[in-house]
KOLNUPA-838190 format. One record per residue (C-alpha): x negated, y negated, z; residue in one letter. Coordinates in pm, whole numbers, plus 32768, in hexadecimal, padded with zeros to 4 digits. Each point is the difference from the previous one (the first is absolute). Layout:
N
<atom><x>X</x><y>Y</y><z>Z</z><resn>a</resn></atom>
...
//
This chain:
158
<atom><x>8000</x><y>8000</y><z>8000</z><resn>m</resn></atom>
<atom><x>7F77</x><y>7EA8</y><z>7FA7</z><resn>l</resn></atom>
<atom><x>8017</x><y>7EE1</y><z>80F1</z><resn>l</resn></atom>
<atom><x>8082</x><y>7EB2</y><z>7F8E</z><resn>g</resn></atom>
<atom><x>7F4C</x><y>7EBB</y><z>805B</z><resn>n</resn></atom>
<atom><x>80DF</x><y>7FC9</y><z>8130</z><resn>g</resn></atom>
<atom><x>7FC2</x><y>8162</y><z>807F</z><resn>d</resn></atom>
<atom><x>7E84</x><y>7FD8</y><z>7FE5</z><resn>g</resn></atom>
<atom><x>8007</x><y>7EC2</y><z>80CE</z><resn>v</resn></atom>
<atom><x>80DE</x><y>80A5</y><z>8105</z><resn>t</resn></atom>
<atom><x>7F18</x><y>812D</y><z>8016</z><resn>l</resn></atom>
<atom><x>7ECD</x><y>7F1C</y><z>801C</z><resn>f</resn></atom>
<atom><x>80A2</x><y>7F36</y><z>8119</z><resn>l</resn></atom>
<atom><x>8061</x><y>813D</y><z>80BA</z><resn>s</resn></atom>
<atom><x>7E9B</x><y>8084</y><z>7FEC</z><resn>v</resn></atom>
<atom><x>7F77</x><y>7EB0</y><z>8077</z><resn>m</resn></atom>
<atom><x>80F0</x><y>7FFD</y><z>8129</z><resn>k</resn></atom>
<atom><x>7F8E</x><y>815D</y><z>8066</z><resn>i</resn></atom>
<atom><x>7E91</x><y>7F9D</y><z>7FDA</z><resn>a</resn></atom>
<atom><x>802F</x><y>7EC5</y><z>80D3</z><resn>l</resn></atom>
<atom><x>80BD</x><y>80C2</y><z>810A</z><resn>l</resn></atom>
<atom><x>7EE4</x><y>80FD</y><z>8011</z><resn>y</resn></atom>
<atom><x>7EFB</x><y>7EEB</y><z>8020</z><resn>i</resn></atom>
<atom><x>80BD</x><y>7F4D</y><z>8117</z><resn>f</resn></atom>
<atom><x>803C</x><y>8144</y><z>80BE</z><resn>m</resn></atom>
<atom><x>7E8B</x><y>804F</y><z>7FEC</z><resn>s</resn></atom>
<atom><x>7F8B</x><y>7EB6</y><z>8098</z><resn>i</resn></atom>
<atom><x>8021</x><y>806A</y><z>8171</z><resn>p</resn></atom>
<atom><x>7F3E</x><y>8140</y><z>7FB9</z><resn>v</resn></atom>
<atom><x>7EF2</x><y>7F42</y><z>7F47</z><resn>l</resn></atom>
<atom><x>7FE5</x><y>7EFE</y><z>8116</z><resn>c</resn></atom>
<atom><x>7FC4</x><y>8109</y><z>8109</z><resn>a</resn></atom>
<atom><x>7F06</x><y>80CD</y><z>7F35</z><resn>a</resn></atom>
<atom><x>7E98</x><y>7FD8</y><z>8072</z><resn>q</resn></atom>
<atom><x>7F0A</x><y>7F80</y><z>7EFF</z><resn>t</resn></atom>
<atom><x>7EB1</x><y>80AA</y><z>7FBB</z><resn>g</resn></atom>
<atom><x>7F2B</x><y>7F08</y><z>80C1</z><resn>n</resn></atom>
<atom><x>80D9</x><y>7F8E</y><z>8121</z><resn>f</resn></atom>
<atom><x>7F03</x><y>7EF6</y><z>8065</z><resn>w</resn></atom>
<atom><x>807F</x><y>7F37</y><z>7ED3</z><resn>n</resn></atom>
<atom><x>815D</x><y>800B</y><z>8096</z><resn>t</resn></atom>
<atom><x>7F7B</x><y>7F97</y><z>8156</z><resn>l</resn></atom>
<atom><x>7F60</x><y>7ED2</y><z>7F58</z><resn>a</resn></atom>
<atom><x>815F</x><y>7F78</y><z>7FC0</z><resn>q</resn></atom>
<atom><x>7FF9</x><y>7F26</y><z>8134</z><resn>v</resn></atom>
<atom><x>7FBA</x><y>7E93</y><z>8043</z><resn>h</resn></atom>
<atom><x>7FDF</x><y>7F3E</y><z>8141</z><resn>f</resn></atom>
<atom><x>80B9</x><y>7ED1</y><z>8087</z><resn>e</resn></atom>
<atom><x>7FA6</x><y>7F24</y><z>8127</z><resn>n</resn></atom>
<atom><x>810C</x><y>8004</y><z>810F</z><resn>k</resn></atom>
<atom><x>801A</x><y>7F91</y><z>8169</z><resn>q</resn></atom>
<atom><x>7FFE</x><y>8116</y><z>8104</z><resn>d</resn></atom>
<atom><x>80CC</x><y>7FF0</y><z>8141</z><resn>k</resn></atom>
<atom><x>7EE2</x><y>7F44</y><z>80AD</z><resn>n</resn></atom>
<atom><x>7FEC</x><y>7EF7</y><z>7EF0</z><resn>g</resn></atom>
<atom><x>7EC2</x><y>8082</y><z>7F5D</z><resn>y</resn></atom>
<atom><x>7FE3</x><y>8014</y><z>7E87</z><resn>t</resn></atom>
<atom><x>7FD3</x><y>8168</y><z>7F8E</z><resn>v</resn></atom>
<atom><x>7FEF</x><y>80A9</y><z>7EAD</z><resn>e</resn></atom>
<atom><x>8127</x><y>80E9</y><z>7FCB</z><resn>v</resn></atom>
<atom><x>800C</x><y>8102</y><z>7EE8</z><resn>p</resn></atom>
<atom><x>811A</x><y>7FE8</y><z>7F02</z><resn>v</resn></atom>
<atom><x>802E</x><y>814D</y><z>7F51</z><resn>f</resn></atom>
<atom><x>8081</x><y>801B</y><z>7E9B</z><resn>s</resn></atom>
<atom><x>815B</x><y>808D</y><z>7FC4</z><resn>t</resn></atom>
<atom><x>7F66</x><y>812C</y><z>7F52</z><resn>y</resn></atom>
<atom><x>7F10</x><y>8044</y><z>8121</z><resn>l</resn></atom>
<atom><x>8124</x><y>7FF2</y><z>80F6</z><resn>k</resn></atom>
<atom><x>809F</x><y>812D</y><z>7F4F</z><resn>t</resn></atom>
<atom><x>7EEA</x><y>80D6</y><z>8098</z><resn>f</resn></atom>
<atom><x>8047</x><y>7F97</y><z>816B</z><resn>q</resn></atom>
<atom><x>802D</x><y>813D</y><z>80CE</z><resn>g</resn></atom>
<atom><x>7FB0</x><y>80E2</y><z>7ED7</z><resn>k</resn></atom>
<atom><x>7EF1</x><y>810A</y><z>7FE4</z><resn>r</resn></atom>
<atom><x>7ED8</x><y>7F8E</y><z>7F2E</z><resn>i</resn></atom>
<atom><x>7EAE</x><y>808E</y><z>7FA1</z><resn>t</resn></atom>
<atom><x>7ED1</x><y>7F20</y><z>8000</z><resn>l</resn></atom>
<atom><x>7E92</x><y>8036</y><z>7FA8</z><resn>k</resn></atom>
<atom><x>7F01</x><y>7F34</y><z>80BF</z><resn>g</resn></atom>
<atom><x>7ED5</x><y>7FEA</y><z>80E6</z><resn>y</resn></atom>
<atom><x>7FFA</x><y>802E</y><z>817B</z><resn>v</resn></atom>
<atom><x>7FAE</x><y>7ED0</y><z>80D4</z><resn>i</resn></atom>
<atom><x>7FDF</x><y>8086</y><z>8166</z><resn>p</resn></atom>
<atom><x>80AB</x><y>7F4B</y><z>811F</z><resn>l</resn></atom>
<atom><x>7F8A</x><y>80BE</y><z>8133</z><resn>e</resn></atom>
<atom><x>804D</x><y>7ED7</y><z>80E0</z><resn>e</resn></atom>
<atom><x>817B</x><y>8014</y><z>7FBB</z><resn>v</resn></atom>
<atom><x>804A</x><y>816B</y><z>803E</z><resn>g</resn></atom>
<atom><x>7EFC</x><y>80F4</y><z>7F82</z><resn>g</resn></atom>
<atom><x>8015</x><y>80DB</y><z>7ECF</z><resn>s</resn></atom>
<atom><x>817E</x><y>7FF3</y><z>7FEB</z><resn>g</resn></atom>
<atom><x>7FF6</x><y>7E94</y><z>7F93</z><resn>k</resn></atom>
<atom><x>7F29</x><y>7F6D</y><z>7EF2</z><resn>f</resn></atom>
<atom><x>8011</x><y>7F18</y><z>7ED8</z><resn>m</resn></atom>
<atom><x>8013</x><y>8082</y><z>7E9D</z><resn>l</resn></atom>
<atom><x>7F65</x><y>7F14</y><z>7F03</z><resn>s</resn></atom>
<atom><x>801F</x><y>7FF7</y><z>7E86</z><resn>s</resn></atom>
<atom><x>7E90</x><y>7FA3</y><z>7FFF</z><resn>l</resn></atom>
<atom><x>7ECD</x><y>80B0</y><z>808F</z><resn>p</resn></atom>
<atom><x>7F8C</x><y>7FA4</y><z>815E</z><resn>f</resn></atom>
<atom><x>7EFD</x><y>7F00</y><z>7F8A</z><resn>n</resn></atom>
<atom><x>8104</x><y>7F3F</y><z>7F33</z><resn>l</resn></atom>
<atom><x>812F</x><y>801A</y><z>80E2</z><resn>c</resn></atom>
<atom><x>80E7</x><y>7EF1</y><z>8080</z><resn>y</resn></atom>
<atom><x>7F56</x><y>7FF7</y><z>8153</z><resn>f</resn></atom>
<atom><x>7EB4</x><y>7FAD</y><z>7F5C</z><resn>c</resn></atom>
<atom><x>809D</x><y>7ED1</y><z>7F5B</z><resn>g</resn></atom>
<atom><x>7FF6</x><y>8090</y><z>7EA0</z><resn>a</resn></atom>
<atom><x>817A</x><y>8026</y><z>7FCB</z><resn>a</resn></atom>
<atom><x>8159</x><y>7F9F</y><z>807F</z><resn>g</resn></atom>
<atom><x>80E8</x><y>80A8</y><z>80FC</z><resn>p</resn></atom>
<atom><x>80C5</x><y>80A9</y><z>7EE8</z><resn>e</resn></atom>
<atom><x>7ED4</x><y>80E4</y><z>7FC1</z><resn>t</resn></atom>
<atom><x>8016</x><y>80AC</y><z>8153</z><resn>a</resn></atom>
<atom><x>8102</x><y>80CA</y><z>80BF</z><resn>m</resn></atom>
<atom><x>801C</x><y>8066</y><z>816C</z><resn>e</resn></atom>
<atom><x>8024</x><y>817B</y><z>8019</z><resn>v</resn></atom>
<atom><x>809B</x><y>80C5</y><z>811F</z><resn>e</resn></atom>
<atom><x>7FC7</x><y>8179</y><z>7FF6</z><resn>t</resn></atom>
<atom><x>7FF7</x><y>8127</y><z>80ED</z><resn>k</resn></atom>
<atom><x>7EDF</x><y>8095</y><z>7F3C</z><resn>e</resn></atom>
<atom><x>7E95</x><y>7FB3</y><z>803E</z><resn>k</resn></atom>
<atom><x>7F7D</x><y>7F52</y><z>7EC9</z><resn>v</resn></atom>
<atom><x>7E87</x><y>7FDF</y><z>7FF7</z><resn>k</resn></atom>
<atom><x>7F4C</x><y>7ED8</y><z>7F6D</z><resn>f</resn></atom>
<atom><x>7F74</x><y>8041</y><z>7EA6</z><resn>s</resn></atom>
<atom><x>7F79</x><y>7F26</y><z>7EEB</z><resn>t</resn></atom>
<atom><x>80D9</x><y>80C3</y><z>7F0A</z><resn>r</resn></atom>
<atom><x>8169</x><y>7FAB</y><z>7FBB</z><resn>s</resn></atom>
<atom><x>8119</x><y>80C5</y><z>80A2</z><resn>i</resn></atom>
<atom><x>8172</x><y>8026</y><z>7FB1</z><resn>m</resn></atom>
<atom><x>8105</x><y>7FBB</y><z>810C</z><resn>m</resn></atom>
<atom><x>8177</x><y>8032</y><z>7FFB</z><resn>e</resn></atom>
<atom><x>80EF</x><y>7F5F</y><z>80F5</z><resn>g</resn></atom>
<atom><x>8124</x><y>7F18</y><z>8039</z><resn>t</resn></atom>
<atom><x>7FC4</x><y>7E98</y><z>7F96</z><resn>l</resn></atom>
<atom><x>8062</x><y>7EF0</y><z>80F3</z><resn>m</resn></atom>
<atom><x>7FF0</x><y>7E94</y><z>7F95</z><resn>l</resn></atom>
<atom><x>7FA7</x><y>7F1C</y><z>8123</z><resn>n</resn></atom>
<atom><x>804D</x><y>7E8E</y><z>7FED</z><resn>d</resn></atom>
<atom><x>804B</x><y>7FCD</y><z>8173</z><resn>r</resn></atom>
<atom><x>7F02</x><y>80A5</y><z>80E8</z><resn>d</resn></atom>
<atom><x>7EAE</x><y>7F4E</y><z>7FFE</z><resn>p</resn></atom>
<atom><x>7F66</x><y>811F</y><z>80C8</z><resn>n</resn></atom>
<atom><x>8018</x><y>80E5</y><z>7ED0</z><resn>h</resn></atom>
<atom><x>7F9C</x><y>7FE9</y><z>7E95</z><resn>h</resn></atom>
<atom><x>80F9</x><y>7F9A</y><z>7EF1</z><resn>i</resn></atom>
<atom><x>8006</x><y>816B</y><z>7F81</z><resn>y</resn></atom>
<atom><x>801E</x><y>812D</y><z>80E6</z><resn>i</resn></atom>
<atom><x>7FFF</x><y>816A</y><z>7F8F</z><resn>l</resn></atom>
<atom><x>80B8</x><y>80C5</y><z>810F</z><resn>k</resn></atom>
<atom><x>800C</x><y>8179</y><z>8030</z><resn>e</resn></atom>
<atom><x>7EDF</x><y>8015</y><z>7F0B</z><resn>a</resn></atom>
<atom><x>7F52</x><y>813C</y><z>7F95</z><resn>r</resn></atom>
<atom><x>7ECB</x><y>8048</y><z>7F33</z><resn>l</resn></atom>
<atom><x>804D</x><y>8098</y><z>7EAA</z><resn>v</resn></atom>
<atom><x>7F0F</x><y>80A4</y><z>7F0A</z><resn>p</resn></atom>
<atom><x>7F52</x><y>7EFC</y><z>7F2B</z><resn>n</resn></atom>
//
């Protein structure tokens, strides 16, 4: 059976509606899918100066809308161990996107290149990168913790 001009346009519009519906239904899934190098996603933050409750000016992180979709979700992150023995032993350390000699604490990068890690496992210091999996917490309120915290973290094969 041959389609007339009106039928072809109708068919085309029906196919386009289905395609658009599929695209819009996929957006939440795409937003919550972790990218290959999650450090790029963590870089989607900027800082604003605000007054704290004591009247002091402090820098507060402002996370991108996309980054906020990962709040409370399990992520996997490759990085380098920065030991923090003074804040709780081997169960707490910083994971840096950069090696120890270039890390945020050495003044070579910004706070978005490091993450506070809480784990029950003992993770030894190494100059080689490791892979950690855990629940991402975005912190824009507690100055006693880093802006990124990986809770319930575990070491995964690299």
